[in-house]
C-alpha positions as CSV (number, residue, x, y, z in Angstrom):
1,X,-103.9,-41.4,-13.0
2,X,-100.8,-39.5,-13.9
3,X,-98.5,-40.8,-16.6
4,X,-95.4,-40.3,-14.4
5,X,-94.8,-42.6,-11.4
6,X,-94.5,-41.2,-7.9
7,X,-91.0,-40.2,-6.6
8,X,-90.8,-43.4,-4.6
9,X,-93.0,-46.4,-3.9
10,X,-92.7,-46.0,-0.1
11,X,-91.8,-42.8,1.8
12,X,-90.6,-43.7,5.3
13,X,-91.0,-41.0,7.9
14,X,-88.3,-41.2,10.6
15,X,-84.8,-42.6,10.7
16,X,-85.0,-44.2,14.1
17,X,-85.5,-47.9,14.9
18,X,-88.9,-48.1,13.1
19,X,-87.8,-46.4,9.9
20,X,-84.4,-48.1,9.6
21,X,-86.1,-51.4,10.3
22,X,-88.6,-50.9,7.5
23,X,-85.8,-50.0,5.1
24,X,-83.8,-53.1,6.0
25,X,-86.9,-55.3,5.6
26,X,-87.7,-53.8,2.2
27,X,-84.1,-54.5,1.1
28,X,-84.5,-58.1,2.0
29,X,-88.2,-58.8,1.2
30,X,-89.5,-56.2,-1.2
31,X,-86.4,-55.2,-3.2
32,X,-88.4,-54.2,-6.3
33,X,-89.9,-51.3,-4.5
34,X,-88.2,-48.0,-4.2
35,X,-88.1,-46.0,-0.9
36,X,-86.8,-42.9,0.8
37,X,-86.4,-42.0,4.4
38,X,-87.0,-38.4,5.6
39,X,-85.7,-37.4,9.0
40,X,-86.3,-34.1,10.6
41,X,-83.1,-34.2,12.6
42,X,-79.5,-34.0,11.3
43,X,-78.7,-37.5,12.6
44,X,-80.3,-40.9,12.6
45,X,-81.4,-42.8,15.7
46,X,-84.6,-41.0,16.8
47,X,-85.0,-41.3,20.6
48,X,-81.4,-42.5,21.0
49,X,-80.0,-39.3,19.3
50,X,-82.5,-36.9,20.8
51,X,-82.0,-37.7,24.5
52,X,-78.6,-36.8,25.8
53,X,-79.1,-37.0,29.6
54,X,-76.5,-38.8,31.7
55,X,-76.7,-42.6,31.5
56,X,-79.3,-42.7,28.7
57,X,-79.9,-46.4,28.0
58,X,-82.4,-48.9,26.9
59,X,-84.8,-50.3,29.5
60,X,-85.3,-53.4,27.3
61,X,-82.7,-55.9,26.6
62,X,-81.0,-55.5,23.3
63,X,-81.7,-59.1,22.2
64,X,-85.3,-58.0,21.8
65,X,-84.7,-54.2,21.2
66,X,-82.3,-55.3,18.5
67,X,-83.8,-56.4,15.1
68,X,-84.6,-60.0,14.2
69,X,-82.2,-59.8,11.3
70,X,-79.1,-58.2,13.0
71,X,-77.5,-59.9,16.0
72,X,-76.6,-57.8,19.0
73,X,-72.9,-58.4,19.6
74,X,-72.1,-56.2,22.5
75,X,-71.3,-57.8,25.9
76,X,-73.9,-55.7,27.7
77,X,-77.5,-56.6,27.0
78,X,-78.7,-53.4,28.6
79,X,-77.1,-50.9,26.4
80,X,-76.4,-47.2,26.5
81,X,-77.4,-44.8,23.7
82,X,-73.9,-44.6,22.0
83,X,-73.9,-48.4,21.7
84,X,-77.4,-48.4,20.2
85,X,-76.4,-45.7,17.8
86,X,-73.4,-47.7,16.7
87,X,-75.6,-50.6,16.0
88,X,-78.0,-48.5,13.9
89,X,-75.2,-46.8,12.0
90,X,-73.7,-50.2,11.2
91,X,-77.0,-51.4,9.7
92,X,-77.6,-48.4,7.5
93,X,-74.0,-48.5,6.2
94,X,-73.8,-52.2,5.6
95,X,-77.2,-52.4,3.9
96,X,-76.9,-49.3,1.7
97,X,-79.7,-47.5,3.6
98,X,-77.8,-44.3,4.3
99,X,-78.0,-43.1,0.7
100,X,-81.8,-43.2,0.9
101,X,-82.0,-40.9,4.0
102,X,-82.7,-37.2,3.6
103,X,-81.9,-35.4,6.8
104,X,-83.3,-32.0,8.0
105,X,-86.7,-32.5,6.6
106,X,-89.8,-32.3,8.8
107,X,-93.0,-33.7,7.3
108,X,-95.8,-31.1,7.6
109,X,-98.6,-32.6,5.7
110,X,-99.5,-35.7,3.6
111,X,-102.6,-35.9,1.3
112,X,-103.5,-39.1,-0.5
113,X,-105.1,-38.3,-3.8
114,X,-107.0,-41.3,-5.0
115,X,-107.2,-40.1,-8.6
116,X,-103.4,-40.1,-8.7
117,X,-102.9,-43.1,-6.3
118,X,-100.2,-41.3,-4.4
119,X,-99.4,-39.3,-1.3
120,X,-98.4,-35.7,-1.8
121,X,-96.1,-34.9,1.1
122,X,-95.0,-31.4,2.1
123,X,-91.8,-31.1,4.1
124,X,-90.0,-28.2,5.7
125,X,-86.3,-27.7,6.0
126,X,-84.5,-25.9,8.9
127,X,-84.3,-22.7,6.9
128,X,-88.1,-22.7,6.4
129,X,-88.0,-23.7,2.7
130,X,-90.5,-26.3,1.6
131,X,-89.9,-29.6,-0.3
132,X,-92.6,-31.7,-2.0
133,X,-92.5,-35.4,-2.6
134,X,-94.9,-38.1,-3.9
135,X,-95.1,-41.7,-2.8
136,X,-97.6,-44.6,-3.3
137,X,-97.2,-45.6,0.4
138,X,-96.5,-43.7,3.5
139,X,-94.8,-45.6,6.4
140,X,-94.8,-43.7,9.7
141,X,-91.9,-44.5,11.9
142,X,-91.9,-41.2,13.8
143,X,-92.3,-42.7,17.2
144,X,-95.0,-42.1,19.8
145,X,-94.2,-38.8,21.6
146,X,-94.0,-35.1,20.8
147,X,-90.4,-34.1,20.0
148,X,-91.1,-30.4,20.4
149,X,-93.3,-30.2,23.4
150,X,-92.8,-32.6,26.4
151,X,-95.4,-32.9,29.1
152,X,-95.7,-29.8,31.3
153,X,-96.6,-30.7,34.8
154,X,-97.6,-27.1,35.5
155,X,-94.8,-26.2,38.0
156,X,-94.3,-22.6,38.9
157,X,-90.5,-21.9,39.0
158,X,-90.9,-18.1,39.2
159,X,-89.3,-18.0,42.7
160,X,-86.6,-20.6,42.1
161,X,-83.1,-19.2,41.5
162,X,-81.4,-22.4,40.2
163,X,-81.3,-24.2,36.9
164,X,-84.4,-26.1,35.6
165,X,-83.8,-28.8,32.9
166,X,-86.2,-31.1,31.1
167,X,-84.4,-34.4,30.1
168,X,-85.8,-34.0,26.5
169,X,-83.7,-30.8,26.1
170,X,-80.6,-31.6,28.0
171,X,-77.9,-28.9,27.7
172,X,-74.5,-29.8,26.3
173,X,-71.7,-30.0,28.9
174,X,-74.0,-29.3,32.0
175,X,-71.8,-28.6,35.0
176,X,-73.3,-30.5,38.0
177,X,-70.2,-31.6,39.9
178,X,-70.5,-30.7,43.6
179,X,-74.1,-29.4,43.1
180,X,-77.3,-30.5,44.7
181,X,-79.6,-32.1,42.1
182,X,-83.3,-32.7,42.5
183,X,-84.9,-35.1,40.0
184,X,-88.7,-34.7,40.0
185,X,-90.3,-38.0,38.7
186,X,-90.2,-41.7,39.3
187,X,-90.2,-43.2,35.8
188,X,-87.5,-44.8,33.7
189,X,-85.8,-41.5,32.9
190,X,-85.5,-40.5,36.6
191,X,-84.3,-44.0,37.6
192,X,-81.6,-43.7,34.9
193,X,-80.5,-40.2,35.7
194,X,-80.2,-40.5,39.5
195,X,-77.4,-43.1,39.7
196,X,-75.7,-41.6,36.7
197,X,-75.3,-38.2,38.3
198,X,-74.6,-39.4,41.8
199,X,-70.9,-39.9,41.5
200,X,-70.2,-36.2,40.6
201,X,-73.1,-34.4,42.2
202,X,-73.0,-33.4,45.9
203,X,-76.3,-35.1,46.3
204,X,-79.1,-36.4,44.1
205,X,-82.7,-36.7,45.3
206,X,-85.4,-38.4,43.4
207,X,-88.7,-36.8,44.4
208,X,-91.7,-38.9,43.6
209,X,-95.4,-38.3,44.1
210,X,-96.1,-42.0,43.7
211,X,-93.6,-44.8,43.7
212,X,-92.8,-47.0,40.7
213,X,-92.3,-50.8,40.6
214,X,-88.6,-51.5,40.1
215,X,-86.9,-54.6,38.9
216,X,-83.1,-55.2,39.2
217,X,-81.2,-57.4,36.8
218,X,-77.6,-57.6,35.5
219,X,-76.7,-55.4,32.5
220,X,-74.9,-58.4,31.0
221,X,-76.8,-61.5,30.0
222,X,-74.6,-64.3,31.2
223,X,-76.4,-67.0,29.1
224,X,-76.2,-64.8,25.9
225,X,-72.4,-64.2,26.4
226,X,-71.8,-67.9,27.0
227,X,-73.8,-68.9,23.9
228,X,-71.8,-66.4,21.8
229,X,-68.6,-68.2,22.9
230,X,-69.6,-71.6,21.8
231,X,-72.1,-71.0,18.9
232,X,-72.1,-69.0,15.7
233,X,-73.2,-65.4,16.3
234,X,-76.6,-65.6,14.6
235,X,-77.6,-68.9,16.2
236,X,-76.6,-67.6,19.7
237,X,-78.6,-64.4,19.0
238,X,-81.7,-66.4,17.9
239,X,-81.6,-68.6,21.0
240,X,-81.2,-65.6,23.4
241,X,-83.9,-63.7,21.6
242,X,-86.3,-66.6,21.9
243,X,-85.4,-66.9,25.6
244,X,-85.9,-63.3,26.4
245,X,-89.1,-62.9,24.4
246,X,-90.7,-65.8,26.2
247,X,-89.4,-64.6,29.6
248,X,-90.9,-61.1,28.9
249,X,-94.2,-62.7,28.0
250,X,-94.2,-64.9,31.1
251,X,-93.2,-62.1,33.4
252,X,-96.0,-59.8,32.1
253,X,-98.7,-62.5,32.3
254,X,-97.6,-63.7,35.7
255,X,-97.8,-60.1,37.0
256,X,-101.4,-59.8,35.6
257,X,-102.4,-63.3,37.0
258,X,-100.6,-63.2,40.3
259,X,-99.8,-59.6,41.2
260,X,-99.3,-60.3,44.9
261,X,-96.7,-62.9,44.3
262,X,-94.8,-60.7,41.8
263,X,-95.0,-57.7,44.2
264,X,-93.5,-59.8,47.0
265,X,-90.7,-61.0,44.8
266,X,-89.9,-57.4,43.6
267,X,-89.8,-56.2,47.2
268,X,-87.5,-59.0,48.3
269,X,-85.0,-58.1,45.5
270,X,-85.0,-54.4,46.5
271,X,-84.6,-55.3,50.2
272,X,-81.7,-57.5,49.5
273,X,-80.0,-54.7,47.5
274,X,-80.7,-51.9,50.1
275,X,-80.5,-53.8,53.3
276,X,-81.5,-51.8,56.4
277,X,-82.0,-48.6,54.3
278,X,-85.0,-50.2,52.7
279,X,-88.2,-48.3,53.1
280,X,-91.1,-50.3,51.6
281,X,-93.3,-47.2,51.2
282,X,-90.9,-45.7,48.6
283,X,-91.2,-48.8,46.5
284,X,-94.9,-49.7,46.8
285,X,-97.0,-48.1,44.1
286,X,-100.8,-47.9,44.5
287,X,-101.2,-50.2,41.5
288,X,-100.0,-53.7,40.6
289,X,-96.9,-54.5,38.7
290,X,-97.2,-54.1,34.9
291,X,-100.3,-51.9,35.2
292,X,-97.6,-49.4,34.3
293,X,-94.2,-50.2,32.9
294,X,-91.8,-51.7,35.5
295,X,-88.6,-49.7,35.7
296,X,-85.4,-51.5,35.1
297,X,-82.4,-51.1,37.6
298,X,-79.4,-52.6,35.8
299,X,-76.7,-54.0,38.1
300,X,-78.5,-52.4,41.1
301,X,-77.0,-49.0,40.2
302,X,-79.7,-47.0,41.8
303,X,-79.7,-49.1,44.9
304,X,-75.9,-48.9,45.2
305,X,-76.0,-45.1,44.9
306,X,-78.6,-45.0,47.7
307,X,-76.7,-47.4,49.9
308,X,-73.5,-45.3,49.5
309,X,-75.4,-42.2,50.6
310,X,-75.0,-40.5,47.2
311,X,-78.7,-40.6,46.3
312,X,-82.0,-40.8,48.0
313,X,-85.7,-41.3,47.2
314,X,-88.3,-39.0,48.8
315,X,-92.0,-39.6,48.4
316,X,-94.2,-36.5,48.8
317,X,-96.2,-33.8,47.2
318,X,-94.7,-30.4,46.1
319,X,-96.4,-27.3,47.7
320,X,-94.2,-24.8,45.8
321,X,-90.7,-24.1,44.5
322,X,-88.8,-21.6,46.6
323,X,-85.6,-19.8,45.8
324,X,-83.3,-22.7,46.8
325,X,-85.4,-25.8,46.3
326,X,-88.8,-27.5,46.6
327,X,-91.0,-27.2,49.6
328,X,-93.2,-30.2,50.2
329,X,-96.7,-30.2,51.7
330,X,-95.4,-31.7,54.9
331,X,-93.0,-28.7,55.3
332,X,-89.8,-30.4,54.2
333,X,-87.5,-28.3,52.0
334,X,-85.4,-30.2,49.5
335,X,-82.5,-27.9,48.5
336,X,-81.4,-28.0,44.9
337,X,-79.0,-26.1,42.6
338,X,-80.4,-28.0,39.6
339,X,-84.0,-29.3,39.2
340,X,-84.7,-31.9,36.5
341,X,-88.3,-32.3,35.6
342,X,-88.5,-36.0,34.6
343,X,-92.3,-35.8,34.6
344,X,-93.0,-37.6,31.4
345,X,-93.7,-37.3,27.7
346,X,-96.6,-36.1,25.7
347,X,-97.9,-38.6,23.1
348,X,-98.3,-37.7,19.5
349,X,-100.2,-39.5,16.7
350,X,-98.7,-39.9,13.3
351,X,-95.8,-37.6,14.1
352,X,-98.3,-34.6,14.3
353,X,-98.4,-34.7,10.5
354,X,-101.6,-33.2,8.9
355,X,-102.8,-36.4,7.2
356,X,-105.7,-36.1,4.7
357,X,-107.4,-38.1,1.9
358,X,-108.5,-36.1,-1.2
359,X,-108.1,-33.0,0.9
360,X,-110.3,-34.2,3.8
361,X,-108.4,-34.3,7.1
362,X,-108.0,-37.7,8.8
363,X,-109.0,-37.9,12.4
364,X,-107.1,-40.9,13.8
365,X,-109.3,-41.1,16.9
366,X,-112.2,-41.9,14.6
367,X,-110.4,-44.8,12.9
368,X,-109.8,-48.3,14.1
369,X,-106.4,-49.9,14.2
370,X,-106.0,-52.7,11.6
371,X,-103.7,-55.5,12.7
372,X,-101.7,-53.0,14.7
373,X,-100.1,-51.4,11.7
374,X,-102.8,-49.8,9.5
375,X,-106.1,-47.9,10.0
376,X,-109.7,-48.5,8.9
377,X,-110.5,-47.0,5.5
378,X,-107.2,-45.3,5.2
379,X,-105.3,-46.3,2.0
380,X,-101.6,-47.0,1.6
381,X,-100.5,-45.9,5.1
382,X,-98.8,-48.0,7.8
383,X,-97.5,-47.1,11.2
384,X,-95.4,-48.4,14.1
385,X,-96.6,-48.0,17.7
386,X,-94.5,-50.4,19.8
387,X,-95.4,-52.5,22.8
388,X,-95.9,-51.1,26.3
389,X,-95.1,-54.5,27.9
390,X,-92.2,-55.5,25.6
391,X,-89.5,-54.1,23.4
392,X,-90.5,-51.5,20.7
393,X,-88.6,-53.3,18.0
394,X,-90.7,-56.5,18.3
395,X,-93.6,-54.6,16.8
396,X,-91.4,-52.8,14.3
397,X,-90.1,-56.1,12.9
398,X,-93.4,-57.8,12.5
399,X,-95.1,-54.7,11.0
400,X,-92.3,-54.2,8.5
401,X,-92.4,-57.9,7.5
402,X,-96.2,-57.7,7.0
403,X,-96.2,-54.5,5.0
404,X,-93.5,-56.0,2.7
405,X,-95.9,-59.0,2.1
406,X,-98.7,-56.5,1.3
407,X,-96.4,-54.6,-1.1
408,X,-95.5,-57.7,-2.9
409,X,-99.1,-58.8,-3.2
410,X,-100.0,-55.4,-4.5
411,X,-97.3,-55.6,-7.1
412,X,-98.5,-59.1,-8.2
413,X,-102.0,-57.8,-8.7
414,X,-101.0,-54.6,-10.5
415,X,-103.0,-52.7,-7.9
416,X,-102.2,-49.2,-6.7
417,X,-104.5,-48.7,-3.7
418,X,-104.6,-51.0,-0.6
419,X,-107.2,-50.3,2.0
420,X,-108.4,-52.1,5.2
421,X,-112.2,-51.6,4.6
422,X,-114.5,-51.3,7.5
423,X,-118.2,-50.8,6.4
424,X,-120.6,-48.8,8.6
425,X,-122.6,-51.9,9.2
426,X,-119.5,-53.9,10.4
427,X,-118.3,-50.9,12.5
428,X,-121.7,-50.8,14.3
429,X,-121.1,-54.4,15.4
430,X,-117.7,-53.8,16.9
431,X,-117.2,-54.0,20.6
432,X,-114.6,-51.5,21.6
433,X,-111.7,-52.0,24.0
434,X,-109.3,-49.8,25.9
435,X,-106.5,-49.1,23.4
436,X,-104.0,-49.2,26.3
437,X,-104.8,-51.2,29.5
438,X,-102.2,-49.2,31.4
439,X,-102.6,-46.6,34.1
440,X,-99.5,-44.6,33.2
441,X,-100.1,-40.8,33.2
442,X,-98.8,-40.2,29.7
443,X,-101.1,-42.9,28.4
444,X,-104.2,-41.6,30.3
445,X,-103.6,-38.0,29.2
446,X,-103.5,-39.0,25.6
447,X,-106.4,-41.4,25.1
448,X,-108.5,-38.8,23.4
449,X,-106.2,-38.6,20.5
450,X,-105.5,-42.3,20.1
451,X,-107.1,-44.5,17.4
452,X,-109.9,-46.8,18.3
453,X,-109.4,-50.4,19.4
454,X,-111.7,-53.4,19.1
455,X,-111.9,-56.3,21.5
456,X,-111.1,-58.7,18.7
457,X,-108.5,-58.9,16.0
458,X,-107.9,-57.5,13.4
459,X,-109.3,-54.1,14.4
460,X,-107.1,-53.7,17.4
461,X,-103.6,-52.9,18.6
462,X,-102.6,-55.8,20.7
463,X,-100.2,-55.9,23.6
464,X,-99.3,-59.6,23.0
465,X,-96.3,-60.0,20.7
466,X,-96.4,-63.8,20.4
467,X,-100.1,-63.6,19.3
468,X,-99.4,-60.7,16.9
469,X,-96.4,-62.5,15.3
470,X,-98.4,-65.6,14.6
471,X,-101.4,-63.6,13.2
472,X,-99.3,-61.4,10.9
473,X,-97.1,-64.2,9.7
474,X,-99.7,-66.9,9.2
475,X,-102.9,-65.2,8.3
476,X,-103.4,-64.5,4.5
477,X,-102.8,-60.9,3.3
478,X,-106.1,-61.1,1.5
479,X,-108.4,-61.7,4.4
480,X,-111.6,-60.2,2.9
481,X,-111.0,-56.9,4.6
482,X,-107.8,-55.7,3.0
483,X,-108.8,-54.6,-0.5
484,X,-106.5,-54.1,-3.6
485,X,-107.7,-51.7,-6.2
486,X,-106.4,-50.5,-9.5
487,X,-106.4,-46.8,-10.4
488,X,-109.6,-45.5,-11.9
489,X,-111.5,-48.7,-11.2
490,X,-113.7,-50.1,-8.5
491,X,-112.5,-53.6,-9.3
492,X,-110.7,-55.1,-6.4
493,X,-108.2,-57.0,-8.5
494,X,-106.5,-56.8,-11.9
495,X,-108.1,-60.2,-12.8
496,X,-111.6,-58.7,-12.2
497,X,-110.7,-55.7,-14.2
498,X,-109.6,-57.8,-17.2
499,X,-112.7,-59.9,-17.0
500,X,-114.8,-56.7,-17.1
501,X,-112.9,-55.4,-20.2
502,X,-113.5,-58.7,-22.0
């Protein structure tokens, strides 16, 4: 072991919701540990800074997408990106986190050297120069998708004479007033863009190969705003958060248990909003609700745009793109001056960082998740991959809280290496499970790169927040699987090492 300590105890990768959340939790629960955040972009916020398309907003309510320690105070529960960024900036400034963030540094590789009990992390700046840092722990809050390379649906635009845009790389000051806009896709991004562009554009068409289940709700939470008027801010937030977490859980489980009933209710809401313009075929996917994420339509904005004749949904298959639009297989031509390819994201594991241990590359698809935040036989590394059926931040909060507990136990023991150990014998007994029981295209396309998942805890990534919260909060850190080791010794604890020395 080197005589000098690492640069920081914990290096957090990413200054979005996950990274900022971990820093805030460390400030409250592991204050004796040093940390730094490295962020490849010049601004914090992650997704909420990267995406700039019209109407960019959360599709989860901010009482659950907000952190458990910081009340959401805006009137709207369904918030736009600027409001979410204001919330994050307030947290980093009030909690002294900003001084720990180093912007413009992209993590290229990270190698854990057991003899030094530290990660050696190589980072690249925008000018191509390299920076090296060391840390005892690596906390990956880099999100779940590829920032550089979105999903390519393989369209041929060689004959098309208009403008083609991917939402992930939205141009600044795009002029679309009076133009015909075609949005290809039916997910949350398309459902957000269509009504947001409808007021200025001559027309906006959402072209979908298959429909998506949609759920309309008010952007303002009436109960939350009422509680904020009569109760202290923090108490009102906790009550609303409790309500919304349990409503999310109930809605998901009801959809899985009684899909026909949920489908019927969703159709009734849409029919009520659209009236005689309602075409059930455009709103009936070939799968049950919550087999993919349900798209939120706040304040009926999409349906209002459709009813006003400013937007339309077309279900069909593209044959080719011609000079002035998209030709469908049934012969229909949808004219467009601008085509937006809202066809989805491409998943990435560990922020595409080349992770290794003692120089040996780590293949994440060969490792099992451990309690949804670490990986089998991989020391001193934690990660956040949020929920598919609930708000991302719910996982970020409980993972941060748990890793802070681990850090404190490590400090008490005088240990430097913490590893969830899975022996070959135990691994052979594991019954594997689908890591994501969702049929979404971006999920199915990426399963080959995803870590392994067991049927039973702790070697799994759950999609049940209430269960995870209980497990991580109540189960002991030392569960017989998570081992604590001092440098240069096979002893699991400092007490065992002292006994050996005597």
